[in-house]
N, C-alpha and C positions, 0 to 999 in steps of 0.2 A: 553479293551475298554478305552481309553485315559480319565483322569480325566477333570473333568471340571473346567476351569479357570474362577476366578470371574472377573464380569464385571470392576471391579476397578483396577484389576490387569492390562487386557485390556488396560484400557484406560490410565494406568499407563506408559506400554510400547510403545503404540502410540506415546506419547507424548512425552517420552524419542528418540525412532526413529528418529521423526521429529525434536525434535529439533540439535540431532546431525546433521541431514542432513540439516538443514538449515545453517550450520555453515560451512561444505563442499561444497554446492552450492554455499555459498557467496566465499568461497576461490580460488575454483577449476571453476566455471563456472557452468553451465547445461550439455553442451555436455562432459566435461570433466571429469564429477564425473561419477564415476562405481557402483554397489553395492556393490563391493568389498570395495570402498574407505569407502561408510557409513558402510559396516561390521566393517571395524576397527576402525572408529569412535565411534561406537557404542560397539561394544565388543558382537553383538550378530550375531550368526551364519546365512548363507545366510537363510535355512531354516525359522529361526526364523524371519526373516523379513520377507518371503514370506508368513508369519501366519498371517500377517495384512496388508501386501500389494503387490500388484499382479507384480509391477515394478517398476523401478526408476521414470517414469514418474508420476505412482500414488500417488509417495510419494509426488512430485512436486507440483502434482496438488493438493493435500491435503493441503499442505503449502500454496498453494495460499489462498483456501479455508479461511484458519486459519488467514493468513494475512487481509483478507477484515472484516473478524469477529472482529478480534483484532483494525482496524480502525476504525469500528463503536463504540467500547467500549471505546476506547480513546477520541473520539469527544464526547461521553457524558458525560467522566470524565471532558473535557476542558469545557464543557460547564457549569459545577458543580462549577469549580476551578473560572468561566469567571463571576457568578451570573447569569448566563442565557443568558448574551448577545453573541448572533451570532458574532456580528462585531469584538470585541475581541478574539472568539473564531477562527475564520479565519485569523486575524492578527499572531496568536499565531502558527496556522496550516503552514503559509507562511514563519516565521519567522525561522522553521527549515530548510526551503531550503535554506536560506540565510548561514545557519551556518554549511547545511551539509559539510559533509567532504569525498571525496571520498576513504578512508581506513576504515568508517565506516561500522559494518557489517550490515546493515539494506540498506546503500548505495549499496554496494556488492552484496547484496541478490538482489536488484531492477535490477544489471547490468544482473541479470543470470536470471529474468525474460524477460528482455528484449530480450536478447539471446532467450531465450525459443520461444516467441514469432513470431520474425524474422524466425527462421530456422523452425516452425511449422505450420503457419499461412496456408500455404495451404492445409493441411488434412483439409479436410470439417469437419470434428467431432471437430478438434481442433479450425477450424473459427469460429465454433459456438460456443463452450465453452469462446475465448476470446471475441467475440463481446458481449456475455453474459456477462463477467466479466467487460465489459466496461461502460453497460449499469445499473449493481447495482451500479458501483461508480459514475455515474452520477445521481442516485438514491438517494445516502445520500447524495450529496451536494445537489441537489434541496430539499431533505427534510430538509435540514439545513437551504438555505436560505428561504423555505416556514415559518420556526420556526421564523424567523428574522424578516418575514412581520407580521406574529400572533402579535410578540412582540410591532410591531411600527416601529420598526428601520430600515426597508426598505420600498421603495415605486419602484421597478422596472420600468425601462423605456423602459427595453427589456424584452423577454419569460424568465421564470427561467429557462427550462431547455435550452434557448442557452447560458444563464450565466453558467452553470454547465458544457457543454461541452466545452467552450471557458476557464474556470478554468483547467480542465483535459488536454485540449491540451497544455497549455501553461506551466504547471507544470511539464507536463511528457517532453516537449523540454530541461525543466531546466535540467531534472534529467537526462535525455539523456546525455545532453552535457556532465554534471559536471562526467560523466564517465569518460571520457579521457581528461577533460581540467579542470583548476584550475579554482576557482571561481573568482581570481584576472582579470586573462587573460579574464574571459567570462564576468566581469564585474556585478556579477550576483546582487549586491547591487543595481546598476541603473537600472537594467531591473524589479528588484520587487518594485522597489518604481511606475517604470511607470506603471506597473501591477496593484499595489494597487489602484494609484489613477484612473485606468481605472475602476478598481470592484466597485469602491467608485462611480463613475459617473452612471455606470450600474443598480448598486441597488440603487441610490438616497439613499446613508447612510443619515438617520435624526441625525445631531448633534452630532455624533461619541464622546464620553469620549475616548479618546486615554492615559487619564494619568497612566491607569495601563497597559500599553501595554509591 
């Protein structure tokens, strides 16, 4: 009978596999990455990886779940840094899109996410997952906007759900274009200025203090 592995060790090993796998996916993309690549990056045998994940896709989907949770935590941290101001928190998030470089690991991993979505959306089970992930993202932004309404920062002139989906569509478009084009060529700064002004109007921001942007 095999000795029981402590839960702490299992979680630590899973984190190690996910961390190394994310670097591989960011470097090679989803389709080009193999379990062998992940074995080499982690120094863990094939059987050792299969103790925690059933296949490459399982690892990738686990990374997507981790990414969603990391986004929630990051927003909570930004809210605290901005003294509870939702508008300043949104500006901070958007500034990341202004400054992102396509050689950054997070942006390269985003390219792998897009690659996965394009290649696998036709599978019914994957389409449901992708749609659910979109709804989760919309829910995160909707909750943030509702917090701004409660704070007295916003008095939206359109529905919160519509604003959240507009935000996702625009930011995803910027992220996708930035994979192959430079921000200078795209004139990202000007696009973000227009987007910010549009959001300010739709949310009907109440005298935003931009001094600590």
